[in-house]
N, C-alpha and C positions, 0 to 999 in steps of 0.2 A: 051643427054650428051654430051658436046665433048670430045671424051678420051674415055667414057666407065667408067671411075674411079670413086667410090664414094667419097665426100667431106667428108673433113676431121673434124672431133671432133672440136669442139669450144672450146679453153681453156678455164680454169675458168678466167681468169682474164677479155675475153672478154665475161662472163656472167656474173661478177659481177664489172664492172669497178671503181666502187667506193666502195670499202668494208667499212662496218659498221665499226664505231670509238667508243674508249670510250673515249680516251682521242681529244681532237682536234690539229691536226697536224697543222706546221708553225707558232706556237705562237715564238715569239723571245725568248721571258724570261718567263718561268712559276712559280708558284707560289714560289720553292725555289733556283732558281738561277738569283739572281739579277743581274742589270747591272751594269756598272761602275760606282764609285758615283755620278760625273759630271753630268751623263746621267740621273739617278737616281734621281737627285736632283731635275732638270730641268722636269722630267716627274714627281716628287712629286709637282711642283706649278702647271705643266698644271693640275694635278686633282686637286687642293686648289681651281684654277677657275674656274672648270667645276660647282663644288660643292655652288658656290659664288650666281648662281643662284635661288636657294629655297631659300639658308639662306636668300637675301635679300626680296626677292617676298612676302613670307608669313607675315614679320614683316610689310611690306610697306602696305600692304592691312589690315592685324587688329590691328596694335597698331594706328591708329588715328579714326578707330572706338568705340577702350578704352577710348579715350580722350586724348591722350597724342600725343606729336610735335614730332620736328625731336632730340630730344636729345634722349626722349623715345626708338625712334625709334633704333636710335645708338645704344642703351645699350641694347636693346631686340637681335639685331643684331649681337654684340658683345657674349653676351650669349648663342646667337644659335648655333656662332660658336666655341666659348670655349665648350660648352658642346659636339659638336657635334668632335673634335679632342679627345676627354677624350672617346667618346664610342668607334670611330673606333679604338683606341689604344688597348681596351680593346677586340674589337672584333676580331681584328689581332691576338692579344697575346695568349686569352683565351677563345675565342666563336667557331666560324666556322673555324678560320685560315685560311679565303679566304682573298683574294686583295679588301676587300668591304669596299665604303664608307659609314658611318653613319651618316643621316642628317637629315634635318626636313619631314615632311611629309603633304601633300597637303591632306591626311585623316582626320586628325584633328580637319580640319578648320569647319565645318559644327557643330560640339558641340561647337567648341568653340565660334564661332557665336554665337551659343543659349546660352552660361554663361553669351557673352559681352550684348542681348537684353535683360537678364533678369532683372526682374520687379525693384526688389530689389537695383539695382541700376541709376536707371533713376531719382531718386530724388537728386543726392551728387550734389551741384552746382560746386564746383571747379575739370575742368578736370584734373588737375592732381590727387586729392584723388581719382579722380575715376576710376583713369588707375589703380590707387595702388590696389584699392579694387577688382575692375576685374581680376585683374594680380594674386591676392591670390585665388581668386575661381578656375581660370585655373590650376594654383599649387593644388587644392586638388584633382581638378577630374583627373589630370595627376598623381598625387601620387597611387591613390587606380586601376585605370586602368593600370598601372605597375604590379599589383600583376596577375593580367591573363599571361601574357605572363610569367614573371616568374616563376609561379606555374607548368605550362603547360611546359614550356620548361625542368628546371629541375626535377622536378619528372619523365619526362619520358615521360608524356600524350602524347605529339605530336610526339614524336618517334613513339610511338606505332599508328599515325594517317600515318606519311611519308611511314610505311611499308608497307602501301598498295597503293602507289602511282605509278603508272606504265608509263614508256613513252607516252603513248598515252594519261593516262589523264592531264600531266603534258603539254605536245603541248599547251592547250589552255591558261591554267595558264599561262605559260611564254610566250607564244607570247599575250596576252594581256599585262600582267605585261610591256610591251613598246609600240604598237600599240594603247594600250586601251589612250595614254594619248595623241592624234594626238592634243587637242583642246589647247595644249599647243607649241602644234610647229608652224605651219603655221599661224593660227589665229596671235598668239604674232609676226611671222614676218611680218604681214602685218601692224603693229599699227605703223610701219614708214619701207615702203616697201624698202625706198631707200637708207636704213641702214644694215636692214635683208638680202633681196636679193643679195646683195653683199655678206653677210660674209657669205650664203652656197656655192653660188660658190666660194669663195676662197679657203674654209673648201675644197671643190670636190676638186679642182685642186692641193690642197697642199698634200691630202691625197690619192690621185685615181691618177690623170694624171703623176706629174713633178716627180715621182719614176720613172714610164714607160720611162717617155723620157729624165733623165741623169739619166744614169748608175752609182752605188756607192756600196763599199761595205758596207757604212756604211746607217744605216736607218735614217737620219736628217729630210724630209721635211715630209714626212709618219707621222715619231714619232712626230715630232711639229706643226702637222700643225695647231691646234689647239691657240698655241703662235702664230706663224706665222699670221694666219687668222686673230685674232684679235686684234695686232698690227694696223695691216694695216687699216680694218674698223673702229677702233678707232680712229685713226688719220687722217682716212679721214670723222668721225663723227662728232670729233672737229672740223675739220677747215668749217663744212658747218654752224656747230653752230657759232664761231669764224667771220666767213665770210657772217651773216646775212640772213642766209635762212629762218629760223624760226621767226626771229622780228616777224613779223607779223600771224605767226600759231595762229591754236585754241590752247586752254592752254592744250587740252589733246593730240596734236598734240607735243607742246612744251614739254610735258613730259614725252614722249614716246622717242623723235629723239633728245634731245639738249643731253650733254654731264655735265652741268654746275648745272639740272635743281631739283638730287636727295637731294639738300642740308644736303647731309652724312658728308661732309667733313671739314665743318666749324663747326658741333656739334658736331664731335667724339672730345672726350679727346684723348691728350698724350699720357697716359697711364693710365688705368684701369684693373683692377683683377676681372671679376666676382667671385660671391662667393656665397652660396647656402644660401636661406631665406633674398636676398639684397632688395627686393619689400615688405616684411614682412611675420607673420607668415601665412601660409595658413588655408582658410577656406575652409570647406566640406558642400559639399549638396551631399543625395543620388542618387538624380532622376540624377545630372549633371554625377555624379561620374559615375552609368550608362548609359550613354549615351557616355560616354568617353571608358567604356571599350566595346561596340563594335565597335566602331573605333579602339580600339588598337588590337580586333579580327582581323577585316579587313585589319589590317594594318599586322598582322602575316600572313596570305593568302597572300598576297599580296609580304610580302618578304620572303616567303618560294619561290615564281617564282622568282625572280630578285637572289637568293642564289644561285640558278641551272644553272640561265643563268652566274653568275660571275664564278662558279666550271667549266662551259664547256671556256667561255672565257679567263682563268686562266691554259687551260690544263691540267687540273686534272680531276680526276676521278669523277662518278656522288657520289654526298654526300651519305654515310651513315646516314641511320634515326638518327642516335643517336646523331650525330653530329651536323645536322639540327638543333635537339630540343634544344642541347648547346648553338647554336647560337639564337636561337629564347628566352631561357633564358638570356643571355645575353645584348639583346634586350632588353627584359624587365627590365633589370637594367636602361639600358638605358636614358628611359623613366620615371625611377625612378629620376634618374638624371633631366633630363628637367623638372620636377614638382619640386625636389628642389630648381633651380637654378632661374629660371621662362622663358621661355621660346616662352610663348604661342603656342608650338607645340610639338606632341608627335616626334620619332624617326622612323626612317623604314630605309631599307637597298637603298643607293640612284642608281637609273635605271639611271639615266645618266650618272653617275659614272661608274656604268656596261658596258655601249657603247663603254666606252672609251678607256676601255682595248683592244677591239675588232679594238678601231681605230687602236692604239699603237702595237700592235700585242704583249702589255708587259702587265704580270698578277703575274706580283713581288709583297708577301706582302712587301718586304720593301720599295718598290716605294710608296706605300698605306700609312705605316709610317711613310716614309717623310712628304707625304700628312699633315699627321695629327700634324704633329710638326708643319707646316706651319699656319691650324689654330689656335693653340694655339698661334704661335707667334705672328700674324696679329691679335688676338682678344683682347691681353690685348694693342700693340701698334695700340690704335684704330686711328691715323690720316694717319698711312698707310696702315692699312685697308680698308678707307674710300675710299682712290681712287681707288683699286680694286672692291670693291662694285658699285663705280658709274658707272661703266660700261652700257650703255645703253641696257634695257630688249629684244629690238626686235636681237641684238647680242647674246645674251642665250638662245632665243628660236632657232635662227638658229643653235645652236649648238646642240639643244633637236633634230632636224628634223631628224640628223645623230643616234645621239645614243640611242634615243627611236629605233630608226629602225633595230639597230643592236641587242638591244634584242629580238625586237619580232621575228628576224630571227635564234637567238637560239632558243627560242620557237618552229619554225617550223625544226630545225637540229636535234630533236629526233624522228620526222617523217622516219628518217632511219630506229627507230629499228621496227617498225610499220608492218601490213601489209595491203597495203594501197588500195589491192583488194578486200576486207571483206567488207560486206557492213555493217556491225555492226562497224567497225572500220568509213567508214563514215558518218553514223549518228551519232555516240559520238560526233565526232570531228566538223562535220557543223551543229548541232544544239545547240551545246555547247558553240561555238566563234558565230554563229547568236543570243543566245539569252543573251547571254552577252554582247555584243554590242546593242541589240537592248533593254531589260530591262531597260540596265543604261541609252540608251537615253530616253526613258521614262520618267525616275523619273529625271534627269537634267533637258530636255528641261518644264517638268513640273516644274521645282521648279524657272528656267531662269522665265517663263510666271506668274505665279500665284504668287510669293516669297516663299513663301513652297511648301513642297513635295508632294505627293501624299494623304498620312499617314496627317492628319493634324487634333489632336485634343487639349485641352487647357492642356495637361503636354506634354510641348517643347519637354522634355528630352526622352517621348515615342516615339514622333513624330522620334527623332534621330537615336533611335534602331531599328525601320524598314527602316529606306529613304535611313540611311548611306549607309549601307551593301548594296543596292541594288542599291544605285550608282555606286558601283563598278566595271567597267566594267572585269575586272583578276579575282576579287572575286564570280562574278556572272557563268563567265563561268568555274570558276575551279572547285567551288564547283556541278555545275549541270554533267562535266566531270567526278567528282570522283566519284558521286555516280552513272551513269550510268555505268562507267567500272566496278564499283565495284561490281553491283548487275542484270546487263543485260547477261544472257548466261554467266555466269562467270566458272559455272561448267564443261562446254563444252572442251571436250580435245582441242581441234584448237584454243581455244581465249586466251589460255595463247598466246602462242605464235605471234598471232596476235598483240595481247598489247601493244607486246616487255618486258613483264614481266620478260622472261630470263634471257636477255643482263642484267638485275641489279642484280638478284640475287647475286651470290657472292658481291655486297656491301650492302646488308640487314645489316651486321654486318661489324665493325669495325674490328672486324681480320681477317677477310676471304681472304682478295687482302690486300700484303705488303704496297703496295703504298699510302693505305688510313694513314695508317701510316706516312710515310713518309709526305705526306700533310697538314692533321689535327692534327696527334698526339701533344698535348699539350707537353711544354717544362721545363725544368728542373723537372721533376714528379713528374707534377701536375696533374696528371689523378687521384691520390688518393682522390684529392678533387672535382674534377671535371671530374667524367668517364666519358668513351666513350663509353662503351658497358653497 
């Protein structure tokens, strides 16, 4: 070596150029730091636009099978939107207090379809009467199913489970809560590629490229990329519609591409306030209630992963188990409200809105509470709400491509806490993710080909209890990772650090870290009613 001198020792930042962060840096506004009111209102409206996709798609798929027409579909959409606003306010004020939007869940669709296909409704001649009878059956099943999350959440049982969750077992759960929804992404875009693909390109340009080309002290294009891109592509889609581009297209193409085929605006009332038992008194069936409870448990596990992603993108500290359990309890109350009002679906944390937190880098609680106000407002003023609800589905699917990817990458970010050079870590990660994708693919593919799941008996409710959990990628991956992580070489002294458990030690209790009270503490000294410890 020239000069004969010894090489200087490497500096600490050279050994670890990207140190572990228990809070995500570079977030513009965290939970407790709201943006200025004009900006907060626009951001809240953006969250409202994003959650409309699930709110419209679920009733649009289920209501026609129940015998309902456009009028019934609009009423269900209004009801689902109204209850989503209430549930979002409850969750942000009394639940986890994270900026999490609570909306309709696809997890409940399969048991709902089983209720729709029940033999006792097949002989009802009047479609409207059939719709109301089926809706009352769905309401009864949701009311019973809500007790599962209420009991597990408020009793603290889920807190005891969450205490064993490590960063290693959280990676597959959170990652597949986002990546596992790929079927709602580009396949939806491809249903009208001339609209969906420009939406993806426009969203990426506004959010990723323009901010680096136009240097400004205020973040405008990236923060409001959804509004800018949706307006531009929506106008473009409307010009194609009025220009006759789809005049001779197939009916399915017209329903996906045209901006005037939803049938929502004409059927929507000017003003209507949803109310409990608007469809009549709920009816109860034990088998259907058990099937819906299975879906409720799957939604509970999936929501756990999404809550963790939301806390990350809100620049909060990792969720204390007691706060997570409290949030699950309030989510159970949300499902109870779904059953009382009649929404055809239970509720869960909106994955797409969690991804929007990452896109805007705004994790403010106030913004999401404002979005809940938009949900309540437009659910009552039906005509105005129907205008936004008529956005073509491929535009919404294009938004999902980015938002679901963001949530999935939130799960990958927890790898920083783990030892990736450990074969134990590699086995748990690889096996759980692969089986989560593979098992769910088998169940979903079997159902798509045969029309029913691999478990097929005369008891439809029993089939759903087995088929629904194993059709969820996040559920399968999360359960496998949790089991392996807590049973495989757990007592080995090196395992604790390999799985990253020591990084979350100080967040196991609500009172251990002072930031927990700042982010998750209840207002107005309500802890004596809903304790955090």
